[in-house]
Structure formats: C-alpha cells, structure tokens
N, C-alpha and C positions, 0 to 999 in steps of 0.2 A: 504494500500500500504506500503510494507516494503522495506526499502533501506538498503542494507548491504554494509558497507564500509570496505574493507580490508586494513590493515595497511601497508603491504609490498609494494603494488603498489604506495601508497601515499608517503611513504618514498623514494622510487626509483624516483618518479617524482620530489620531492623536491631536492634530491641529484643531479639529472641530471641538473636541472635549476641552482643550485649553482655552479656546475662544469662549465657550459657554461659561467656564469657571472665571476667567479674567478677560473681559471684553477689551480692556485697554491694550492687550497684547496683540490685537488683530493685525496691525501693520507689521510687526516683527514676525509673526507666524506666517503671514502670507509671503513675506520676503524670503524667509527660510524655506518654505514649501517650494516656491518658484526656483530657488537656487538648487535644491535637491533634485527636483524634476528635471531641470536643465542638465545637471551633471549626469543623471541617469540616462538622459537622452543622448548626451555626447559620448559617454564611455560605455554604456550598456550595463545590464545587471550582472553580467558574468564576472566582473571584477569584484563585486560586493559579496558574491556567494562562495568564493573560493577560500 
C-alpha cells in the first residue's frame, strides 16, 4: 500500500489554519505559500522527497 502525500495541499491546509487563528499573519502566509509553490514548480518535488 503506497501513500502519496502532496506538499501543496498540506501547505495550503497549514496556511488556512494559521490565517483562521491569527488573521494578521495573512500577508506573510500568502508570501511564504507563493514562494514555496514557486520553488516546487522550479525544482520539482523529487528533491524534497529524497
């Protein structure tokens, strides 16, 4: 049985919870999310899973 965990939905879930708990962090969370998604898009997920 293989379980594949995607990073983008996990990051989105954490960001959403943090925004609900601390709405003032919205700008930072969105910026960090965009940076992470951009890095994943440039380098692919293979580098993070090894």
